[in-house]
C-alpha positions as CSV (number, residue, x, y, z in Angstrom):
1,M,-81.3,-4.0,-202.2
2,T,-78.6,-1.5,-202.1
3,D,-78.3,-1.9,-198.3
4,Q,-77.9,-5.6,-198.6
5,V,-75.1,-5.3,-201.1
6,C,-73.3,-2.9,-198.9
7,I,-73.7,-5.2,-195.9
8,R,-72.3,-8.1,-197.9
9,E,-69.3,-6.1,-199.1
10,R,-68.5,-5.0,-195.6
11,G,-68.7,-8.6,-194.5
12,K,-66.2,-9.7,-197.1
13,S,-63.7,-7.0,-196.1
14,R,-63.6,-8.0,-192.5
15,P,-61.3,-11.1,-192.9
16,R,-58.9,-9.0,-195.0
17,R,-58.5,-6.3,-192.4
18,S,-58.1,-8.9,-189.6
19,L,-55.4,-10.7,-191.6
20,I,-53.4,-7.4,-192.0
21,R,-53.7,-6.7,-188.2
22,D,-52.8,-10.3,-187.2
23,R,-49.3,-10.3,-185.7
24,S,-49.1,-13.8,-184.5
25,G,-45.7,-15.5,-185.4
26,I,-43.8,-12.2,-185.9
27,A,-41.5,-13.1,-183.0
28,A,-40.5,-16.3,-184.9
29,V,-39.8,-14.4,-188.0
30,E,-37.7,-11.8,-186.2
31,F,-35.8,-14.6,-184.4
32,G,-35.1,-16.3,-187.8
33,L,-33.6,-13.1,-189.0
34,I,-31.5,-12.4,-185.9
35,A,-30.4,-15.9,-185.1
36,P,-27.6,-16.1,-187.8
37,V,-26.2,-12.8,-186.6
38,L,-26.2,-14.0,-183.0
39,L,-24.6,-17.3,-184.0
40,I,-21.8,-15.5,-185.8
41,V,-21.2,-13.2,-182.8
42,L,-21.2,-16.2,-180.4
43,I,-18.6,-18.0,-182.6
44,G,-16.5,-14.8,-182.8
45,V,-16.5,-14.3,-179.0
46,F,-15.6,-18.0,-178.4
47,E,-12.7,-17.9,-180.9
48,V,-11.3,-14.5,-179.7
49,T,-11.5,-15.6,-176.0
50,R,-9.7,-18.8,-176.9
51,A,-7.0,-17.1,-178.9
52,V,-6.4,-14.5,-176.2
53,S,-6.0,-17.1,-173.5
54,M,-3.7,-19.2,-175.7
55,D,-1.6,-16.2,-176.5
56,R,-1.2,-15.2,-172.9
57,R,-0.1,-18.7,-171.9
58,F,2.3,-18.8,-174.8
59,G,3.9,-15.4,-173.8
60,R,4.1,-16.6,-170.1
61,V,5.9,-19.8,-171.1
62,T,8.5,-17.9,-173.2
63,A,9.2,-15.4,-170.4
64,M,9.3,-18.2,-167.7
65,V,11.9,-20.3,-169.5
66,A,14.1,-17.2,-170.1
67,D,13.8,-16.2,-166.4
68,L,14.6,-19.6,-165.1
69,I,17.7,-20.0,-167.3
70,A,18.9,-16.5,-166.5
71,R,18.9,-17.3,-162.7
72,E,21.4,-20.1,-163.2
73,E,25.2,-20.0,-163.2
74,R,25.7,-23.2,-165.1
75,V,23.2,-25.1,-167.2
76,D,23.3,-28.5,-168.9
77,A,20.9,-30.4,-171.0
78,A,19.3,-32.1,-168.0
79,T,18.6,-28.7,-166.4
80,V,17.0,-27.5,-169.6
81,Q,14.8,-30.6,-169.9
82,G,13.8,-30.1,-166.2
83,I,12.6,-26.6,-167.0
84,Y,10.8,-27.8,-170.1
85,G,8.9,-30.1,-167.8
86,I,7.0,-27.1,-166.4
87,V,5.9,-25.9,-169.8
88,D,3.1,-28.5,-170.2
89,H,1.7,-27.5,-166.9
90,V,1.7,-23.8,-167.8
91,M,0.1,-24.3,-171.2
92,G,-2.6,-26.4,-169.6
93,V,-5.5,-27.4,-171.7
94,W,-4.1,-25.6,-174.8
95,G,-1.4,-28.2,-175.1
96,T,2.2,-28.0,-176.5
97,D,1.8,-29.9,-179.8
98,T,2.7,-26.9,-181.9
99,L,4.9,-25.1,-179.4
100,K,8.6,-24.6,-180.2
101,L,11.2,-22.9,-177.9
102,H,14.8,-22.0,-178.6
103,I,17.4,-20.9,-176.0
104,V,19.9,-18.5,-177.5
105,P,22.6,-17.2,-175.1
106,V,24.3,-14.1,-176.7
107,R,27.3,-11.8,-176.1
108,A,28.2,-8.5,-177.5
109,A,31.6,-8.1,-179.0
110,A,34.3,-6.2,-177.1
111,D,34.7,-3.5,-179.7
112,D,31.1,-3.3,-181.0
113,R,28.1,-3.6,-178.7
114,N,25.8,-4.2,-181.7
115,D,27.9,-7.1,-183.0
116,V,26.0,-9.9,-181.1
117,Y,26.9,-13.5,-181.4
118,V,26.0,-16.8,-179.8
119,Y,28.5,-17.9,-177.2
120,A,27.5,-21.4,-176.3
121,E,27.4,-24.8,-178.1
122,Q,24.1,-26.4,-178.9
123,D,24.6,-29.6,-176.9
124,N,23.4,-28.3,-173.5
125,R,20.6,-26.1,-174.7
126,P,18.2,-28.4,-176.6
127,S,15.1,-26.8,-178.2
128,F,11.5,-27.6,-177.1
129,G,9.2,-29.2,-179.6
130,S,9.3,-32.5,-181.6
131,T,9.7,-30.6,-184.9
132,A,11.8,-27.7,-183.6
133,A,15.0,-27.0,-185.6
134,S,18.3,-26.8,-183.8
135,P,19.1,-23.4,-182.3
136,K,21.8,-21.1,-183.6
137,N,25.2,-22.6,-183.1
138,V,28.2,-21.0,-181.3
139,C,29.6,-17.8,-183.0
140,E,26.6,-17.4,-185.2
141,R,25.5,-13.7,-185.3
142,F,22.2,-12.8,-183.8
143,T,20.2,-10.0,-185.3
144,G,16.9,-8.4,-184.3
145,L,17.8,-6.9,-180.9
146,T,17.2,-3.3,-180.1
147,T,20.2,-1.1,-181.1
148,D,22.6,-0.5,-178.2
149,L,20.7,-2.9,-175.9
150,L,23.8,-4.6,-174.6
151,E,27.1,-3.1,-173.4
152,E,30.4,-4.2,-174.9
153,E,30.9,-7.8,-173.8
154,G,27.4,-7.7,-172.3
155,M,25.4,-10.9,-172.3
156,A,21.7,-11.9,-172.5
157,I,19.6,-15.0,-172.5
158,I,17.1,-15.0,-175.3
159,V,14.2,-17.5,-175.6
160,E,12.4,-17.5,-178.9
161,G,9.0,-19.1,-179.1
162,E,6.7,-20.2,-181.9
163,Y,3.1,-21.4,-181.5
164,S,0.5,-22.3,-184.1
165,Y,-3.1,-21.3,-183.6
166,T,-5.9,-23.1,-185.5
167,P,-9.6,-22.0,-185.0
168,V,-12.0,-24.7,-183.8
169,I,-15.4,-23.5,-184.9
170,A,-14.5,-20.9,-187.4
171,N,-11.9,-23.0,-189.2
172,G,-12.4,-22.3,-192.9
173,F,-13.5,-18.8,-192.3
174,V,-10.5,-17.8,-190.2
175,D,-7.1,-18.9,-191.4
176,P,-4.7,-20.7,-189.0
177,M,-1.8,-18.5,-187.9
178,T,1.6,-18.8,-186.3
179,W,2.6,-16.6,-183.4
180,Y,6.1,-15.6,-182.5
181,D,7.5,-14.3,-179.2
182,R,10.8,-13.4,-177.8
183,A,12.0,-12.9,-174.2
184,V,15.4,-11.2,-173.5
185,L,16.8,-11.2,-170.0
186,A,20.2,-10.4,-168.5
187,P,21.8,-13.2,-166.5
188,R,21.4,-12.7,-162.8
189,T,25.1,-13.7,-162.2
190,G,26.5,-11.9,-165.2
191,C,26.9,-15.1,-167.2
192,V,25.2,-18.4,-167.7
193,S,27.5,-21.1,-168.7
194,F,26.1,-24.0,-170.8
195,E,29.0,-26.3,-170.1
196,A,28.3,-29.4,-168.1
197,A,28.8,-29.2,-164.4
198,D,31.9,-31.5,-164.5
199,A,33.4,-29.8,-167.5
200,V,37.1,-29.0,-167.1
201,P,37.4,-26.1,-169.5
202,Q,36.6,-22.6,-168.4
203,P,32.9,-21.6,-168.8
204,D,31.8,-21.0,-172.4
205,C,30.7,-17.4,-171.6
206,V,34.4,-16.5,-172.1
207,P,34.6,-15.7,-175.8
208,T,36.6,-17.7,-178.2
209,P,38.9,-15.9,-180.5
210,S,37.0,-17.1,-183.6
211,C,33.8,-15.4,-182.5
212,E,35.2,-11.9,-182.1
């Protein structure tokens, strides 16, 4: 009688031990735990890659516009618009909807290399971007350059850029941000005049008394 009871108890314990040892479905459970982490990493990689590519294109555009302007001797509004025509191509799939560019030609005063002012009128250097504000006007002071960057009466072509970045997938978790860039180049010919080609007055890179 005792042996029969022992046999029955052993028989009842077998399913319990087999259930403990059963590992079917563990891969599905592990995947359920890891999947959210993998998804977050994937979204992060996508957004970072997209942001880096956009930032590089943005910096390339700013430097390109400054370089093309600095190569000229005389620039008018048509020339500037022609240069802007290349911007869409360079930005490519990232677009130019939020891109803004300002061309700011500056000159250092004769008696103070750190007194930097804008030497050209706004008419022949329009800004890029449908909502872009007008660039600084003639004789306005320009701050933000490295100290002693220019010599007395030295000149530079500055292009300031602004570009808004908005996440696609992580929007709501990552806030939109605005990037700023600045390219500063010395004119190849010593001065870039923003007077029209048929203008009678002398080039505007000659300072007016009111600016000094």
